N, C-alpha and C positions, 0 to 999 in steps of 0.2 A: 513751952513744946519743946524746946531745950532736953530738958530734963525726961520725959517720954520717950524722947530717940533714945536716950541715954538707957533708960530701963526696959525698952524694945531689945534694942541691939545687945545685950544681958540675956534677956530671951530667946532671943535666937542664936547667943553662942553657949547657951545650957542642952537645946534644941536638938541640935547637930551640934556636934563634936568634932572639929576638925582636929586632923595632925598640921604640924607643921611642913612645911617645905622641906626643913634640914632631916623631917624625921621619913618623908616620902624619898628624899635621896638616900637618905640610909639605908632604907629597905629594898632599893632599888639596887642597888650595890651588892648587896649582900644577893639577891638571885641574878643578875644580869648582867654581869662583872666576866670581867675573863678566867676571874677562880675557878667559877663554875662551869668552864668549857662547854655553852649553848644549851645545858643540861638536857639530854637526847637522854628519853628513858630509859632507865637499868644500868647508865654511868655512873661513873662516882662524882663527874660534876654535878647531874641532878639530885644528888645520893644530900651532894653538900648544901645546897639550895632550898632543900626538902629538908634538913636538919636545920638550918634558920629560920625558914619560916615557924618551924614548930620553936622555937627557943624564943621567937618574938612575942609570938601569942601564948607561949605558959607565962612570960615573964608577966604579960598584962590580965594572966587574971583567968584564961581556958580551959577547959579539958581537953587536951589534943589527943590524937592515933595517926601511926601508920595504918592505913588499909592497904596489903602485899595483895599484888595481880601478877600470877604467874604468867611469864611467858615463856618462848622457846626461842632460841638465840641462832641464828647459821656464822659459827665461828671456823675465821678461815684464817686466827695466827696463825704465821708463819709462811705463807705460800708466798713464792716470788713467780717473777718468768726472767729470764736471764737473758741480753739478748748484743751478743759482740761483746761479751765478757764478765758487761754490766750486769750488777742484781739492781730490781724492782717488785720490791716488796707491796705486799695487797697495800697494806697500811700507806696513807696517803694519798689514795686514791688515781692509783697506775692502773687499777684494771681492777674488774669487776664482777661476783660473778652471777649469770642470767637461771642456769640452772647443774644442776651436780648426778654424777651418775658415780657408780663404783668404780674406782679407779682400775684403765686394762692400761697393758703395754702398747706401745705404739707412737706411732706422728700422728704430733697436732696440725691440725688444716685452716691454712687461713681463709676467710669467707668475708666477700663484704656488703651479705646482707643475709641475714636469719631463713636457717632454711626452713624447708617447711615438711612436715610430716615425711610425706617420699622420701626427701633427702637425707631426712635424717637416718628413716629406716636402712637408704643406704648405704651411710657413712658408718652406721651399728657394723652391717655385713663383712666394710673393707675391715671391721677390727678397729679403727680409729683412733688415740686416745683420748680424743677427744676439738673441740670448733675454738679459734680464736676467731673472732668477730672485731671488723672496720670497722667503725663509732659509723655515721651515716653524717649532713650535715648539720641537722639538725644536735644529733647527741654534740656534737667535736663544739658547735658552736656556742654551747653552756654544760658543759662537760663537766663539771661541779655539781650542777643541778641534778644531772643524770645518774651519779652517784649514789647523791644525798637522798634521792628518789628511792635507791636499788635497797639503800641500807636501812627507806623505812618502811619499804613496804615487801620488799624481796627475802630481808634476812631477819626481821623479826614478825615471831608471831602469835595470835592472843591463845593460850592453852591448852583454852576449852575447845578450840576450831582444831585445832595442829593435828593434819595427819600428816604422815612422812609418806611423800611423796617417793617413786620410781622410778628415775627419768632414766631416759634410754642412752645419753651423752650428757656428756659436761658441755655446757658451749661459756664462753668466758669474753666481755668486753673488754678492749682495752684503749688507751688513753689516745688523744690523738696524737702526742706526742711517741706513745712507744707504737701505732701505727707507720709517723714516718720512718722509724729507724726501721720497721718489717720491710716498708719501700724501698729501702735500700739495699734491699737484698739479705739484711741480716736474719739469721736462722733463728727465732724462736722458743725457747727450752722452756717449759712449767715444771714447778715445784708442785702442785695446789693442796694443800693440808684441811682437811674440814673434821669438825666434830659438832654434834649437835649440841647446844649445852642450854641447861635452862635454868635462866634469870628471872629477876622479880622488878614489875616496876611498882612505885609506890603513890598510893592517895594519901593527901594529907587532910584529915579532919579534924574541925577543932569547935567543941558543943558551947552554945551558953544555951540552957532551959531554960525554958518559960519562967514567969512567976507570979503565974495562975495557978492553981492546982487540977484547978477544971480542965485548963487549957493548952496545958504543957506536953503534955502527946501530940498537941498538932505542933508540924514541924513546918518552916519555910526553909529552902535549902538553898545556898547563893555561892555560886562560883568560879572559877576561873580556869585556865588550865598551868600548870608549871613549865610545860614540856616546853622543848622547841627541837632545832632539829640539829643541835652540836657542831663539832668539827669534822674540817678535813685538811688535815695537813699540820701547816701553820695557819688555817682561814678558820675564825670562831664566829661562830652563828648563834651571836648575845641575845637574839631574841627580847630584847628592853619594850619594846611596844607589841611586839606576838608572844607572850603576854603576857613579858614582866609585868605591864602599865596594867591591869587587870586585877594581878596580884596582888601588887602593892596598896591598889585601889580598898581592895579587900581586906587586905589587913590592916589599911585604915583604919575601915572601916569596925572589924571586928574586936581593935585594941580597943578605939573611942566606945564602942557600945556593952562593953565584959564588964563594967561596973553600972550599966544600966542596960541590964534585961527587962524584952519585950512580955507582952502576957501569954505570950507562945514560944517553941519552943524555934533555937536556929541552928542551923550547920551549916560552917563558916566551911568549902571544902577548893582543897587543891589538887587537880587533875594530872594525872599524868598520860603520856601516852594520845591525847590529844593529835597529833602530828602522826599517829598509827591508828586513824583509822578510828578515832575516839574511843580505843580500848579503857582507858582510864574512867569514864565518866558509864562504861558500857558495865562494867564491871559493876564501879558503883551500885547503877540502877539492879543489877542481877544477884548482888549482894549488897540489898541495905540496912543500915546501920539499923534503920526505924522501918516499919511497916511501908510499903506504898501507899496503903490507905490513910497513911497521915500525913503524908506530906502534902499541903496544902497549895505549895506552887516552886519554882524552881526561877534563880532570876542567874542570870549568870552574865560575865565581864569580860568582852575580849574587843582588846587594841582602842584603851581610851587616852592613850598619850602622845599621840606623835606629832610636832608642830609640822609636820606636812599632811597631815587629815583629812581623808577627803571633806568631811561634816566638820565646818567648826565649833557642835557642841553636843549633845547626846541625842545618841537616835536609837528609840525601841522600838524590834521586833516582838510584838507578841499576841498575846491573847486581848479584846476586845474588855475583856470588864477589866483590863490595869489603864486605861485611855486615860482617865482622870485621876487617876493617883499619880500618874507617874508623871504629868503636867504641873497637881498641884503641889509634890517634892521637887523641882527642879528649878525654883525661885531663885535660885543661883545664878542661874543664863537667863539671856535675853530670849526673849521666847523664840525668836526666829528661829533663837541656836536649842531648841529642842521641838524634835517630829517623830512620832511615832505613825508605825504602818502595822494592821495586822497580819499575824503570821501568813494566811493565806496567799499572801501576794507577795512574799519571798519564802513559800516553802523549800524550794529547793537552794539557798544561800541557809539556812536557817542548818539545813542535815550535812552541812560544813561544821557545823560546828558541836557542842559540851550538849546544846540545846537540846538536842535530836534524840538524845540519848531520852530522854524526859516524856520527850511528846510520845516518842512509840509508847510509852508506859502509859500513855493519857494522864500525865502529870502538868496541870495549866505552866506555860513557860514567858517570860519573857529575857531577853539579850539586849543588851546593855552595851553601844558598839559606837565610833565617833568618825565610822567608817574606815574605808582600803588605805593605803599609804605606797608610794614609789619601791619601799624600801622593804616589802613585806620577803621575807625568804633570801636575805644578802647580806652578808658584811654589814653592812651599811645600817642595820636595826641595830644600833647604839646607844648606849643609856644620853651621848650625848645630841640626840634626836628626842628628849623627848621634853614634854612644856609640863615642868612642874606642878604652875599656876593654874592651867587646866586638870591637872590629872587631881591635882586638890578640890577641885568646886566637883567630880564625878564624884570621888568620895564620898563628898556633903553628900550631893545627891541619894547615892546609895544609901546612906544613913537613914535620909528622910524617908525615903521612899519603904525601908524597911519598915519604917515606926509606922509608917500609915498604912501599907500594905498588913500588918501583924494587926491593926486593930477594926482592918474593914473586911478583908479574906475568910468568912464565913469556911 
């Protein structure tokens, strides 16, 4: 009996190649340490993380490439507000630009509420230079989130969608601290500098060709998003769980499988722009490196490593055809720690993940997650939050699932 157990363990070890805890930690530091500065799409920190991923996967023997995602960026570098002789630069979140118009001489008007179209028309006739908006209670209560949201959705634009808007009036929203200074009677002076910069995001793609000549054109896409929400001043949003954990699990699976290809081809994809309305995965599907008709399915990993995860195991959401293979691939987890939900039951939630870009093109998809966590999009989503034992099992499940689906998905 003892001999049988030893043989069984050896077979399991060969079947699912596990990365060590130390290697997972190394990859997590390569992706989500302070050095990558929160990996905002288009930033030097993101590029540093992407180059780390490429270096590791190349060393494992995988063919890797960058896929360039064209973007436009509203650049306000050099802009500032002066109040009481003190200069407050745009960098660091002292203020954000809600809309920009051609600069005009005149006074800046301070308002406590966003002007409607009639008020904007009246202010334009008065030839004011612009509006300084005082933040409301909600904006003041979480100012950093307000700023980062504008960086994500107001400043960065998908090149294919971008149309230059000719706003009639410049409106800026100032921080609660600056609002206090103005409320003391200090007169603000605004120096706004603006240019529209073209920039790029980058998807990282690693290819593992299938070993069967007749089946290798059929491809399984396995992905996670590499980007996060960046930094604000001295505050770095590391994004260790969102989605450093998904990327590390994906890297571990890719490295382990590099020497053991399946019958069908695999693409391991690390997306940019998920935090910018899924721009990276959208571009990937609009400019696919393999024909969409050859994509058998997509597996997406999202937040699979937090110690404070809302689900203790792995929760799969996707097409019913994958349910049995998911459970059979998850033997490293106790049965109660595996959960499956059909796509239609959580379609709204899926629309906020890169899975949705594949669903729109009718590619069968499966999302793997460990649920939400309280530190989401805060500076507390750090490497110390990660449960590396759980992350290791998540990667092992992923490897087993890929191998199983490669055999079963027609």
